[in-house]
C-alpha positions as CSV (number, residue, x, y, z in Angstrom):
1,X,-1.8,-17.5,24.4
2,X,1.2,-19.5,25.7
3,X,-0.8,-20.6,28.8
4,X,-4.0,-21.5,26.8
5,X,-2.2,-23.3,24.0
6,X,-4.9,-22.2,21.6
7,X,-4.6,-23.9,18.3
8,X,-6.5,-21.2,16.3
9,X,-6.9,-17.5,16.5
10,X,-9.8,-16.1,14.5
11,X,-9.9,-12.4,13.5
12,X,-13.5,-11.7,12.9
13,X,-15.0,-8.9,10.9
14,X,-18.5,-8.3,9.6
15,X,-20.2,-6.7,6.6
16,X,-21.1,-3.0,6.8
17,X,-18.4,-2.4,9.5
18,X,-18.8,1.0,11.2
19,X,-15.1,1.2,11.9
20,X,-14.3,0.8,8.2
21,X,-17.0,3.3,7.3
22,X,-15.6,5.8,9.8
23,X,-12.1,5.3,8.4
24,X,-13.3,5.8,4.9
25,X,-15.0,9.1,5.9
26,X,-11.8,10.2,7.7
27,X,-9.7,9.5,4.6
28,X,-12.1,10.7,2.0
29,X,-13.9,13.6,3.6
30,X,-11.5,14.6,6.3
31,X,-14.1,13.8,9.0
32,X,-11.9,12.4,11.7
33,X,-13.9,11.5,14.8
34,X,-12.9,12.4,18.3
35,X,-12.3,10.2,21.3
36,X,-12.0,6.4,21.2
37,X,-13.4,6.1,17.7
38,X,-10.5,8.2,16.4
39,X,-8.1,5.6,17.9
40,X,-9.9,2.9,16.0
41,X,-9.8,4.8,12.8
42,X,-6.1,5.3,13.2
43,X,-5.6,1.5,13.6
44,X,-7.8,0.6,10.6
45,X,-6.5,3.3,8.2
46,X,-3.3,1.4,7.1
47,X,-5.4,-1.7,6.1
48,X,-7.8,0.6,4.1
49,X,-4.9,2.4,2.3
50,X,-3.2,-1.0,1.4
51,X,-6.6,-2.4,0.2
52,X,-7.2,0.6,-2.0
53,X,-3.7,0.1,-3.6
54,X,-4.8,-3.5,-4.4
55,X,-8.0,-2.2,-6.1
56,X,-10.5,-2.8,-3.3
57,X,-13.3,-0.3,-3.0
58,X,-16.3,-1.4,-1.0
59,X,-16.7,-1.4,2.7
60,X,-17.0,-5.2,2.7
61,X,-13.9,-5.8,0.5
62,X,-11.9,-3.5,2.7
63,X,-13.2,-5.2,5.9
64,X,-11.9,-8.5,4.4
65,X,-8.5,-6.9,3.8
66,X,-8.5,-5.5,7.4
67,X,-9.0,-8.9,9.0
68,X,-6.1,-10.3,6.9
69,X,-3.9,-7.4,7.9
70,X,-4.8,-7.8,11.6
71,X,-3.7,-11.4,11.5
72,X,-0.4,-10.4,10.0
73,X,0.1,-7.7,12.7
74,X,-0.5,-10.4,15.4
75,X,2.5,-12.3,13.9
76,X,4.6,-9.1,13.9
77,X,3.7,-7.9,17.3
78,X,3.8,-11.2,19.3
79,X,6.9,-13.4,19.3
80,X,4.8,-16.1,21.2
81,X,2.2,-16.2,18.4
82,X,4.8,-16.1,15.7
83,X,6.7,-18.9,17.2
84,X,3.6,-21.1,17.7
85,X,2.4,-20.5,14.2
86,X,5.9,-21.2,12.9
87,X,6.1,-24.5,14.8
88,X,2.6,-25.5,13.5
89,X,1.0,-25.4,16.9
90,X,-1.3,-22.5,16.1
91,X,-2.8,-20.7,13.0
92,X,-4.6,-17.5,12.4
93,X,-7.8,-17.3,10.3
94,X,-9.2,-14.0,9.0
95,X,-12.9,-14.4,8.7
96,X,-15.8,-12.1,7.8
97,X,-19.5,-12.8,8.2
98,X,-22.8,-11.4,6.9
99,X,-25.0,-10.0,9.6
100,X,-28.2,-10.8,7.6
101,X,-27.6,-14.6,7.4
102,X,-24.6,-15.4,9.5
103,X,-22.6,-16.9,6.6
104,X,-18.9,-16.8,7.2
105,X,-16.1,-16.3,4.6
106,X,-12.5,-17.1,5.0
107,X,-10.5,-14.1,3.8
108,X,-7.0,-15.4,4.5
109,X,-4.9,-17.5,6.9
110,X,-1.5,-17.6,8.4
111,X,-0.3,-21.1,9.2
112,X,-2.2,-24.4,8.7
113,X,-5.8,-24.0,9.7
114,X,-6.4,-27.7,8.8
115,X,-8.9,-27.1,6.0
116,X,-8.6,-26.3,2.3
117,X,-10.3,-23.3,0.7
118,X,-13.0,-23.7,-1.9
């Protein structure tokens, strides 16, 4: 990040996300997968639990919440990213897209992405 001087980080999610579905199954049905998928479920679960507290319910709504949360975690976990966002040299965009038509939706941003939302 520091070497590349990237002005934008995009956290990208998609509709019908299998990771979100697996996390919902783990939380709702106790079906916790083994192996690497379990590791993914453990990382996605906090976003799903927060999203549910906000009244979100569908896989796609929760995926949108997860990309926003992932952007926030980047700020918390990387001093370099946080400093660059703070100085206006970088921003983070949480985006989801529909597999069927490729349309993209801005879910949230950290810092100035240079465009206004509709």
